[in-house]
C-alpha positions as CSV (number, residue, x, y, z in Angstrom):
1,X,-40.6,12.1,44.7
2,X,-39.5,15.5,43.5
3,X,-37.1,14.0,41.1
4,X,-39.9,12.3,39.3
5,X,-41.8,15.5,39.0
6,X,-38.8,17.2,37.4
7,X,-37.6,14.3,35.5
8,X,-40.1,14.5,32.7
9,X,-38.9,17.9,31.8
10,X,-35.5,16.6,31.1
11,X,-36.4,13.6,29.1
12,X,-35.0,13.2,25.6
13,X,-38.3,13.8,24.0
14,X,-39.1,16.9,26.1
15,X,-35.7,18.5,25.6
16,X,-35.8,17.9,21.9
17,X,-38.7,20.4,21.8
18,X,-36.4,23.1,23.0
19,X,-34.2,22.7,19.9
20,X,-35.7,25.7,18.0
21,X,-35.1,28.0,21.0
22,X,-31.6,26.7,21.6
23,X,-30.7,27.2,17.9
24,X,-32.1,30.7,17.9
25,X,-30.2,31.7,21.0
26,X,-27.0,30.1,19.8
27,X,-27.2,32.0,16.5
28,X,-27.9,35.3,18.4
29,X,-24.8,34.6,20.6
30,X,-22.6,34.0,17.5
31,X,-23.9,37.3,16.0
32,X,-23.2,39.1,19.3
33,X,-19.6,37.7,19.5
34,X,-18.9,38.9,16.0
35,X,-20.2,42.4,16.7
36,X,-19.5,43.1,20.4
37,X,-16.3,40.9,20.6
38,X,-14.8,42.2,17.4
39,X,-11.3,43.5,18.2
40,X,-11.9,43.4,21.9
41,X,-10.9,40.6,24.3
42,X,-13.8,39.2,26.2
43,X,-14.4,36.4,28.7
44,X,-15.7,33.5,26.7
45,X,-17.2,31.7,29.7
46,X,-19.2,34.8,30.5
47,X,-20.4,34.9,26.9
48,X,-21.5,31.3,27.0
49,X,-23.3,31.9,30.3
50,X,-25.6,34.5,28.7
51,X,-26.7,31.8,26.3
52,X,-27.1,29.0,28.9
53,X,-28.9,31.3,31.3
54,X,-31.4,32.4,28.7
55,X,-32.1,28.7,27.7
56,X,-32.7,27.5,31.3
57,X,-34.6,30.6,32.4
58,X,-36.9,30.4,29.4
59,X,-37.5,26.7,30.1
60,X,-38.2,27.2,33.9
61,X,-40.1,30.5,33.7
62,X,-41.7,30.7,30.3
63,X,-39.6,33.7,29.4
64,X,-35.9,34.1,29.3
65,X,-33.9,36.9,31.0
66,X,-32.8,38.5,27.7
67,X,-29.1,38.4,28.5
68,X,-28.0,37.5,25.0
69,X,-30.1,40.4,23.6
70,X,-28.5,43.0,25.8
71,X,-25.7,45.2,24.3
72,X,-22.9,44.1,26.6
73,X,-21.8,41.0,28.5
74,X,-23.1,42.5,31.7
75,X,-25.0,41.6,33.8
76,X,-24.6,37.9,33.8
77,X,-25.4,34.9,36.1
78,X,-21.7,34.1,36.6
79,X,-21.4,36.9,39.2
80,X,-23.0,35.0,42.1
81,X,-23.7,37.9,44.4
82,X,-25.2,40.0,41.7
83,X,-27.1,37.1,40.3
84,X,-28.6,36.1,43.7
85,X,-29.5,39.6,44.8
86,X,-30.4,41.5,41.6
87,X,-30.4,39.6,38.4
88,X,-32.9,36.9,39.3
89,X,-35.7,37.8,41.6
90,X,-36.6,34.2,42.1
91,X,-39.3,34.5,44.7
92,X,-41.2,36.9,42.4
93,X,-40.8,34.5,39.4
94,X,-42.3,31.8,41.6
95,X,-45.2,34.1,42.6
96,X,-45.8,35.0,38.9
97,X,-45.8,31.3,38.0
98,X,-48.4,30.7,40.7
99,X,-50.5,33.6,39.5
100,X,-50.4,32.3,35.9
101,X,-51.4,28.9,37.1
102,X,-54.3,30.3,39.1
103,X,-55.4,32.3,36.0
104,X,-55.2,29.4,33.7
105,X,-52.4,30.9,31.7
106,X,-49.8,28.1,32.2
107,X,-50.5,24.8,30.5
108,X,-47.7,23.0,32.3
109,X,-45.1,23.8,29.6
110,X,-42.7,25.4,32.0
111,X,-40.9,23.6,34.9
112,X,-42.3,25.9,37.5
113,X,-45.8,25.7,36.2
114,X,-45.6,22.0,36.0
115,X,-44.3,21.6,39.6
116,X,-47.0,23.9,40.9
117,X,-49.7,21.8,39.2
118,X,-48.3,18.5,40.2
119,X,-49.5,16.2,43.0
120,X,-46.5,17.0,45.2
121,X,-47.3,17.8,48.8
122,X,-48.0,21.5,49.6
123,X,-44.6,21.8,51.5
124,X,-42.8,20.8,48.3
125,X,-44.6,23.7,46.5
126,X,-44.0,26.4,49.1
127,X,-42.4,29.7,48.1
128,X,-39.1,28.9,49.8
129,X,-38.9,25.4,48.3
130,X,-39.6,26.6,44.9
131,X,-37.1,29.4,45.2
132,X,-34.5,27.0,46.2
133,X,-35.3,24.7,43.3
134,X,-35.1,27.6,40.9
135,X,-31.7,28.6,42.0
136,X,-30.5,25.0,41.8
137,X,-31.8,24.7,38.2
138,X,-30.3,28.0,37.2
139,X,-26.9,27.2,38.7
140,X,-26.8,23.7,37.2
141,X,-28.1,24.8,33.8
142,X,-25.8,27.8,33.5
143,X,-22.3,27.3,35.0
144,X,-21.6,23.7,34.1
145,X,-22.7,24.0,30.5
146,X,-21.0,27.3,29.8
147,X,-17.8,25.9,31.3
148,X,-17.9,22.7,29.3
149,X,-18.4,24.8,26.1
150,X,-15.4,27.0,27.2
151,X,-13.1,24.0,27.7
152,X,-14.1,22.5,24.3
153,X,-13.6,25.9,22.5
154,X,-10.2,26.4,24.2
155,X,-8.8,23.1,23.1
156,X,-10.2,23.3,19.6
157,X,-8.7,26.8,19.1
158,X,-5.3,25.7,20.4
159,X,-5.3,22.5,18.4
160,X,-6.1,23.5,14.8
161,X,-5.9,20.0,13.5
162,X,-8.8,18.9,15.8
163,X,-10.8,22.0,14.8
164,X,-10.3,21.2,11.1
165,X,-11.4,17.6,11.6
166,X,-14.5,18.6,13.5
167,X,-15.4,21.4,10.9
168,X,-15.1,18.9,8.0
169,X,-17.5,16.5,9.7
170,X,-20.1,19.2,10.5
171,X,-19.8,20.6,7.0
172,X,-20.5,17.1,5.6
173,X,-23.5,17.0,7.8
174,X,-24.7,20.3,6.4
175,X,-24.1,19.0,2.8
176,X,-26.1,15.8,3.6
177,X,-28.9,17.8,5.2
178,X,-32.4,17.6,3.7
179,X,-32.0,21.3,3.2
180,X,-28.5,21.8,1.8
181,X,-26.7,24.7,3.4
182,X,-28.8,24.5,6.6
183,X,-27.5,22.9,9.8
184,X,-29.4,19.6,10.3
185,X,-31.4,18.9,13.5
186,X,-29.6,17.5,16.5
187,X,-31.1,14.0,15.9
188,X,-28.8,13.9,12.8
189,X,-25.8,15.8,14.3
190,X,-25.6,13.5,17.3
191,X,-24.9,10.6,15.1
192,X,-21.6,12.2,13.9
193,X,-19.0,10.3,15.8
194,X,-16.3,12.9,15.9
195,X,-18.6,15.6,17.2
196,X,-19.7,13.2,19.9
197,X,-16.1,12.4,20.8
198,X,-15.3,16.1,21.1
199,X,-18.3,16.6,23.4
200,X,-17.4,13.6,25.6
201,X,-13.8,14.8,25.9
202,X,-15.0,18.3,26.8
203,X,-17.3,16.9,29.5
204,X,-14.4,14.7,30.9
205,X,-12.1,17.7,31.2
206,X,-14.7,20.1,32.5
207,X,-15.7,17.6,35.3
208,X,-19.2,18.9,36.1
209,X,-18.7,19.0,39.9
210,X,-15.2,18.4,41.0
211,X,-16.1,17.9,44.7
212,X,-16.7,14.5,46.2
213,X,-20.1,13.0,45.8
214,X,-21.0,11.2,49.0
215,X,-23.2,8.0,49.2
216,X,-24.2,6.0,52.3
217,X,-25.0,2.3,52.1
218,X,-27.6,2.0,54.9
219,X,-28.5,-1.7,54.4
220,X,-25.2,-3.4,53.6
221,X,-21.5,-3.5,54.0
222,X,-19.4,-2.6,51.1
223,X,-16.3,-4.5,50.0
224,X,-13.6,-2.5,48.3
225,X,-11.0,-4.1,46.2
226,X,-8.3,-2.2,44.3
227,X,-4.7,-1.4,43.7
228,X,-2.5,0.9,45.7
229,X,1.1,2.1,45.0
230,X,2.9,3.2,48.1
231,X,4.8,6.5,47.9
232,X,8.3,6.0,46.6
233,X,7.5,2.6,45.2
234,X,6.9,1.5,41.6
235,X,5.1,-1.7,42.6
236,X,1.4,-1.7,43.3
237,X,-0.3,-3.8,45.9
238,X,-3.7,-5.3,46.0
239,X,-5.9,-3.9,48.8
240,X,-9.2,-5.0,50.2
241,X,-11.3,-3.2,52.8
242,X,-14.7,-3.8,54.3
243,X,-16.7,-0.5,54.8
244,X,-19.4,-0.9,57.5
245,X,-22.9,0.0,56.6
246,X,-23.8,3.6,57.5
247,X,-20.4,5.1,56.6
248,X,-20.2,7.7,53.9
249,X,-18.0,7.0,50.9
250,X,-17.3,9.4,48.1
251,X,-15.4,9.9,44.9
252,X,-14.9,12.8,42.6
253,X,-15.1,13.2,38.8
254,X,-11.7,14.9,38.8
255,X,-10.0,11.8,40.2
256,X,-11.9,9.4,38.0
257,X,-11.4,11.4,34.8
258,X,-7.7,11.3,35.4
259,X,-7.4,7.6,36.0
260,X,-4.5,6.9,33.7
261,X,-5.5,3.3,33.5
262,X,-8.7,4.3,31.8
263,X,-7.7,7.6,30.1
264,X,-4.0,7.5,29.2
265,X,-2.4,10.9,29.0
266,X,-5.5,12.1,30.8
267,X,-4.7,15.8,31.0
268,X,-4.6,16.0,27.2
269,X,-7.7,16.8,25.1
270,X,-7.9,13.7,22.8
271,X,-11.3,13.2,21.3
272,X,-10.0,10.1,19.5
273,X,-9.9,8.2,22.7
274,X,-13.7,7.9,22.6
275,X,-13.6,6.2,19.2
276,X,-12.9,2.6,18.4
277,X,-11.0,1.2,15.4
278,X,-14.1,1.7,13.2
279,X,-14.5,5.3,14.2
280,X,-17.6,4.6,16.4
281,X,-18.2,5.6,20.0
282,X,-16.5,3.4,22.7
283,X,-19.5,2.8,25.0
284,X,-17.3,1.1,27.6
285,X,-15.7,4.4,28.5
286,X,-19.1,5.8,29.5
287,X,-18.8,3.9,32.8
288,X,-15.9,6.2,33.8
289,X,-17.5,9.5,32.8
290,X,-18.9,11.2,36.0
291,X,-19.7,14.6,34.6
292,X,-23.4,14.0,35.4
293,X,-22.7,11.7,38.4
294,X,-24.2,8.3,38.3
295,X,-27.1,6.3,39.7
296,X,-30.4,7.5,41.2
297,X,-28.8,10.8,42.2
298,X,-27.3,11.5,38.8
299,X,-28.1,14.8,37.1
300,X,-31.5,15.0,35.4
301,X,-30.0,17.1,32.7
302,X,-27.9,14.2,31.3
303,X,-30.2,13.9,28.2
């Protein structure tokens, strides 16, 4: 019920409308790094978190927190205690969204405004419930994205050949743009196979959530079939187990993303693994990518 109300805000079409805002904030972050970070070491994940927090806060609240615009890297949403107690006064943001709705100032362009105007039951629009939703969206839209960007940046900077290959592809996209010299829209960039491969490999090694995601089959028994190699043995055995209905089962992205049978040399950053012999995306590998989870409980931000 609540997922449907949120889902439309994270559809491909809706998110594409954010592109001008994302581009502007990304450029501002790059400018900030060149000025503030010049000659002084800084935490790259924190820098990225300013960008991601401004994107998600603007989308949820109608105005961003202005973290990229501030002179330093502090405050930031990565300091959980500070963020929870001081940086984001979520209850007051919810109250403001409610006041804007009552005054006819919100035309359902923000996540909060849309939820408050939806046909969800009153209990789903209470101050406490909306505050919890706000913190969930902020956490999901800030930390996971900034960490994935950090992982990608690290591996590209430590492997110059990969960076050169990616740079060449993006430069070609710029040259092919309708406005030469300008970065083309994401609709064009996402078709670049190596850029897509780099993003997928970054998602694989940043995991999303590394903890187990539990599921319970309430109406059926589950049959598990697999391979198991006993400790100290080189030979694997076939195993089969029946899991009774009502029992929780779980798996983690960390384990799946390091399945050597699917991702050989799994701890290495190898974007080429996502490309076939024709240099196009290997869709069959998508089944093993759990950065956004899977199924009906998968992350709404996957688009």
